[in-house]
Every structure is written in C-alpha cells, then in structure tokens.
N, C-alpha and C positions, 0 to 999 in steps of 0.2 A: 313547454316539455315537462313532464312530470319526472321528479328525481326518483333515483333508485332507493328503495326502503332503507338501505343502510346510511345513504347521506342524510335521510330525513331523522333517522335514529339520532345520528351523532348532533345534528342541528340541535336536538332537544335536551342534549346532556349539560350538566351543569358542572363546570371545571374548577369552581371557585370553592366549592366544599371541602372540608379537611375529611381525610380518610383516616381510618385506624388500621394497624398492623397487626397480625396479618390480614393483608387486603383480599377482598374476595374478588375473582376475575373468571369470567365465563369463556371458556375454552371453546374451539371450533367444533368439538364433538358435544357441545351444549352442556358439559360439565363444570359446575361451580367449583374451583379449586381456591385454596387459601395460600398466598405467597408473602414471605418477610419482603423487607424494602427492596434489597438488591436483586433478588429474583424477579420482582414484578418489573423493576427497571430493564433488567435484562430481556424479559419477555417482551416488552414494549418495542426495545431497539430490534429485536429478530423480527417483529411483525413489520417494522417499518422497512428492513432489508428485503422481505419477502413480499411486500405488497404487490409489486409489479409482476409477480410470478402468481399471485393468488387471484387477482382480479384482472379482466381484460378492460373493463371501461376505465379510461384514463381520469374521469370525475370521480369514479370510485377509489381508485389508487389515490388520488390526491387526498380525498376525504379521509381515508383510512390513516396516511402518513400524518395528515394533520391532527386527527384524532389520538393517534398514539404519542405525538409530542405534547400535546396538551396533557394527556395522562402522566407524562413523566415528570413534567413540571409540577402537575399536581402532587405526585407522590413526593416528590422532593420538597415542596412547600409543606406537606403534612410532616414529613419526618423533622424537618427543621423545627416546626411548631411544637412536635412531641418532645425535642431535645431540650427544650426549655432553657435552662442556665447553662446548659452544655454547648448553646450555639454561640460563637464568638462575637463579641460585641464592636461595633464600629469597625468591622473588618472591610478590606477592600479586595479587588480582584475576583478570583473564583470563590474565596471564602465570603464575599460580600454578595453572591449570587445564589440561585438555586442549587448549583453543584456543590455547595458547602454541605449538603445532605450526603453525597457520596463521599466527602472527604471525613465527615465525622463518623460515618459508618464504618470506613476503612481503619481510622484510628482507634475506635472503641474495639474492633475485632483484633487488631494487633496490640493495643496496650491495656485492653480491658475496659469494662463499662465505665469505670470512675476515672483510671488516669487517661482515657482517651477523650474526657470531656475537655472541652476549652476553659471551662471555669476552674479547673483544677491544675491548670498548667499555663505556662507563659509562651504565646506564639507571637514571634516577631518577624516582620517582613524583612527579607534580604533582597539585596541588588540581584537581578537576573540579568539574562541575555536577551531578553525580547522575545524568545520562543517558548517560555515557560516561566512559571513562578516559583520562588523558593521561601520557605519558612524555617526559622530556627524554633524548635519546640523543646522546651525544658519543663520537667516536673519531677514528681516522686516515684513515678512507675519503674518499669523493667530498665529504662535507660534515663539518665539523668540529663541527657541532651541529644538530641538528633536533629538532622535536616529532613524537611519534607519537600519533595520535588513534585509539582504538579504541572501537567502539560493537557492543554485542552486540544483534542484531535478532531473535533467536527468542523464544519464549513466556517464557524465563526472564530476559530482559533487561529494562531499564526500559522502561515504557510509552511514554516520550517519546525513545526513542533516534532513531527515525527523523527525528523533526522536528529534533532537535538535530544529527544527520547533515546534514540539508538546510540548515540555517543555516551550519554550518562550511564545507560546499561552497560555498555561495553567497559567503560572507565570502571565502575564500581565493582563489576565482575572480575576485572583484571587484578584488583587490588585486594581481593578477598582474603589472601592469605598472607599479605604484607602487614607486618607489625605496626601498629599505629595508623594505618592509612584507613581513609573513609571507605567503607565497603556497604554493600547492599544489606539491609535487614529484611525487608518484606516489600512488596509492590503489589500492586492491581491494575490491570489494564482493560478498559471497558470500551464500548463503541465510541464514546466521545471524550473520555477522560483518562490519563494515566497518572499513577500516583506511586512514587518511590519513597521509601523511609531509609535512611542511611545514617551512620556513625561510625566511630571509631572505637567503640567499647565492644566486649564481648556480648553477644545477643543470645538469648534463650527463648524468645518469644516465637510466635509463627513466622516462618522464614521462606524466602523465595517469592515467586509471583504468585499471588493467591487468585487462581482463578476458579472462583467458587460455582461447581456445578457445570463447570465447562466441559467436561469429557462426556456426561450424559449416562444414563443408566438403561438397560434392558428390563423388560418385565419381570425377570428372576433377580433383579437387583445387583446383577453382575456388571462390572464396567465394560463399556463398549471402547473398541479399539477406535481412536479419534480417526485415524488415517481413512479406516473403513467407512465411519460415519460420514466423512466429507465426501468420499467418494460416491455415496448413495444420494448424498444431497446433491452432487452434481448430475447425477443421472436424472434426477428430478428438475433439474434446471435452477437449482438454487445456489448459483454460483457465490453470492456475498456470504450466504450462510456457511457454505463449505470453506470459504477463505477464513471466518471468523473461528470456525472449529480448528483449523489447521494452526492459526496463530495461536490460539489459547494453549494447544497441545504442545506447541513449539517452545512457548515460554514455560511449560511444566517439564519438557524433557528437551533442553537444547541439543543434546548431542545425537539424537535420532535424526540422520540426515534425510531421510524420505520425507519428513515433515517440513524441512525447509526447502526441499526440492518442490514438492508438491505445492506447498503455499506461495511460493515464487511464480511457478507457472499458472495457478489459479488466479493471482493478483493480476498478472499481465493479462489474462482472458477476460477478467472483470474490468479492465480499464483503469487499474489502480497502479500506475507506475511507482509512486511513492512508497506505496505498503509492498510492492515487490522489489523494490531497492531495500528497503528496511529487512525484509525478510532474507533476501540474498546476502547481505552483509552479515545478518546475524548467524546465518548458516556456516558462513565463511569462517567466522570466529571459531568454529569447532572443527571443520573442514576446509583449511586455507587452499587446498590444491583440488577443490570440486570443480571439474569443467563445466557442468551445467550451470551452476550457480555463478560461476564467472561470466558465463554467456548472459545469463539473466539479468545479472547485475549490469553489464554492458547494454543490453538492449532497453532496460528499464531507464537508466540514465538518457539514452538517445531518445526516448519517448518524452522525456522531461526537457530536451532541447539542449543537452551537455554533448561536449565531444567525447569521442572514444578515449578511455583512459589506457594509455600506453603500457600501465603496470599490470593491466590484466593478462599481457603476454608472457606469463612466467611459467614456471614448471606444472605441468598438469593443464594447462590452458587448452580450450577446444580451438586451435588455431583456424580450422576450416569457417566456423561459425563466425568467429572474430574477424576473420578476413573478409566474410561476407558483409558484416557490419561496417568495415573500414572501407569497403567498396562503395557502399551506400552513402557514408559520410564525404568521400570523396568526389562523389558524383554530384550530392548536393551542394558541395562548395565550389563547382565548376572546375574540377581538376579530372578531366576524362582520363588522361593517360595514368594517373595514379588509379583510379577507379577500374581501369581496365586491367592493370597489373594485380591489384587486390584481388579482383574477380577471378583471374586466371588461378592464382594463389589458392582462392577458396575451391575452386574446381579440382585441384591436384590433391587437396587434403580431405574433401569431404567423401563420405561414404554413400552407399545407397539408403543407410537408414536417415541419412541427413537430407530427405528429398526436398524439403521445403527451402533449405538453404542452397541446394543446387539450382532450383528454379530460380531464386533470387539473384544468384550469382551470374546465372545466365541472361537474365533480363538486363542487369546492370552492365555486362559486356557488351550486349547489343546497343544499349542506350550510349554507352562510351563510344563505340565504333562510330554510331550516328553522330554524336557530338564532334567528334574527330573530324570525320568527312565533312561536315556542314562548315565547320571551321576552315578546313583546308580549300573546300570550293569557294567558300567566301574571299578567302585570301587569292586565290587564283584569278577568280573573277575581278576583284580589285585590280590586279595586276593587268589585266586585259583591259580594263576601263582606261587605264592610265595610257596603255599603249593606242588604244582608239583616240584618247583624246589627243595625244601626239600627232595622229594621223589626221586630226581635224574632225573625227566624229564624237564630238563631246556629248551629245543628246543621246546617242546609243549606249555609250561608255557609262553615263550616268544613269540611265535606266537599268542597265546590266547591274552595275554596282548595287543600285538601291534594292533590286530585286534579291540579290545574294546575301546582302548584309541582313536584310528583312526576314529571310527563310532562316539564317543562322540565328538570328536573334530567337526566333519562334522556337526552334530546337533547342537552344539553350534553356529558354524558360520552361519548356515542357520537362526536359531531362532533369533540370535540378528540382522543379516543383515535384515531380514524381518521386524522386529520391528523398526529399525533405518531408514529404507527406507518408511515405512508406515507414521513416525513422520516427515520426510523431504518432502515428496511429498503430504500429507495431504490423501492418499489413500492406502487401503490394499486391494490388488487384484483388484476387481471390485467395492468395496465399497468405497465411499467417506467419508472421516471423516466430511465433511461440504456439505451434499447434498443440491440441490436445494430445497428441503422440508422445510429447515430451513428459507427460505425467509417468512418475515410477511405476512398475508394474507390481502384480502381487508379491512376486519372489522377492523384490527388493523391501517390501514392506514387511516381509516376514524375518528381514535381518541380512539378507544377500544383498551385497552392495556393488553390482557391477559398475565399471568405470564409464564415464562419459566420452563419447568418441568426439 
C-alpha cells in the first residue's frame, strides 16, 4: 500500500543538520515565515496538539507528531550549539539534555544576553523533591543570587510535576510582599517545561509568567481576547489548543475568574484531570468561594482516583453537585444507604440548570435501591434456606441460597463498577459530569460574574 505524500516527505527529511535562527518554516497557507527559537518550538508544539484534528488518517497523524517532535529536538540542539560557551558544562538533568536550550533562552531573556550565559555565572544543583529540579544561580547580573526551579511537564517527566509546580507558584506568589521571603521574579510555562526564577532581593527585570506571544494578534495588530480565542478554537474542535490558550491567559491575569472557570471545564472535556485540578486550585487562590471551581476540583480529583475532600463543603460550595459526587463515591465504595441519602440530598438542592447532576443523582438512587433490595433479598433467601435445611430440604435450600447470593454479587459488582467508571471517566452513560454548558457565557467574559448554583 502506497504511503500518503506527507509521510513520504517526512521520511526524506534530515533532522541531524543544524538550523540557523530565525528559522524558516512553511505554513499551512504555503507561506514561508521566519521564527525565533521560542516561537518555532511553540509552533511545533501547537501542531502536535492539533494533529488529530487536522488529519483523519491515523498514520498521517503519527507521522505529523513524530516529525514535529524531531523538529523540536533539532531546534533545541541547534540553539545549544549556537550558544557556544553559554552552554553549561558537564550539566545533568534537564540542563544535560535538549531542554537546556529552553532554559538558556529563558535566562538570557530575563537576565540579559551576557548575564544569562552559564559561562558568566555559577550554576549549582540543589536537592529537589523528585518532582522538579532546582539550581542556585549566582553572577554579576541583576540578581547576585537566585533559585531556578524547573519542572518537566511532558509524559517523560515525573507524574507529580504539575502539582509541584502549582505548590511552588502558590508559595512564591503568597510571599511576594513579605520582607526577606523568597518570591517569584519571572517564569515561563510551555507545553513540556515550566521554569520559575525566584529570590529574596528586589527585582527590576522582566517579571511574572512570560507567555511570549501567547495571546495572539489580529490582522490589525490589536490584542485578541484570549477567552474569545479559546472559544473559537473550541468551535473548531481544537480542544487542546483552547486549553493552552486559557492556561497562558490565566497565568498572565490570575484574577480574571472566567479564565479559570473556562480552563478547568475545557481541561476536563479534554480528559486532562491533572491540568483541570491545577487550574481550579489556581483560580481558587483568587476566588476561594467560587462554587464551579470547587466542583471541578472535586471532579478532577475523583477522575484521578482520589476520595472527595470534605473541606470543599465550605461557604459558597455547590452542595447539590458535590452531593451528587458524594453519592457516586458512596456507591462505588459499596455503601448504598449513604449513596441513597446523598442522592436525595442532591435532588433537593439542584436546580433545573443542573440537569446533568439531576440525571446522575437519579441513576445513583435507582442503583442504590437495587443494591439495597438485592442484599435484602439475598438475606431473606438465606434465612429461608436455613429454615428449609432444618426441615430436611437441604438441596432446595442450598440452590435458593446460591442463586440469591449470585444475583446479589452481580448487582453489587455492576453498581460499584458503574459508579467507579463514572468517577474515573467523568461520564455516566451519555451524561457528562462536566458538560459544555458549564462553560461561562459572554456576559461573564465581559466582567459580569454570576454566582454558581
């Protein structure tokens, strides 16, 4: 079978050669454009995210993803080679691999071309917690000493890297106004790497999360609202691109609640509960009583196999949707009475707008009743089998007992499996636990902040 032209074209490419920056890249409109290092890497990451949306053939999708990853490695090797003496010598961890290019680019942007070079400063590895890497950077630049935190966020990095990044961001931001405390100087978060530069001195360089070119620009060079750009991407089926846009915008403006709400919803829709949890926690730092973010935090935790956190039932909590999740947790644990009670509680507190939670709560109540009745029937039949045995009908008693226990076990397994599957997948049958209707509307994007039921 003949391979598609795109695959044949990729097979002929040489990824070992060194490229010069700005690098020329052919766009989908057949126009050649020149990109600096960071924009080129970001472009290929975006193409990886949208490959399955742009091509229907699985082999072409795999070829596109493989090509983009090889190009990213080529760009990084080329940047390191061009850095010359600025490359760290005998470095280990991320600094010993291709991602050293991203780290050097970030440091040069923050500290300047000369001070950002490894040759002009001292870089010492510090003990980390296993989820990220730490270095002590000292030199003669804007800061006499600072700490560089690095977290690898792709599939080859530690599983807890995103949660560790969230904790460090929250800690550094909370201490921003404390005298003598370590606080965030600048940071950069990309598809596969997060970098945070922090210290205790006064900082006059670039500050905050540097999402270079993340917001996007229209033809008239006016900034595009990232929330609207994300919604347009969703309409085109580019779920992961929409998620990336919202994450970048939230880092730039953590106080805009619509970005956190939308980002957490889109992350769940994309099957990324870890990223949904990160966004929800990030948003709750600015809006601790936001009901939707609390629900999405509980749902993302459930999708990762964790129990429901009781602390979420605080002021402003969406008790109806949280009660629905509590009912699912109880059913999955084999506690039908608790599941029935939580399901009834959810029905009493949910409104018509929470149609998805009403449907799930109803299904849980039916399953809980079925489980209670099957257990009761099994108990009654077992008692009858003992009575039959006492009357000399041992064979009939054993047959009835075996059938009753078998049916009860089947009901138990089916109900618990149904609830557990719903919690892990975020979907019960055809009903999503996080439907698109939870996305904020245009009114909220303009600054009107209606409460969450």
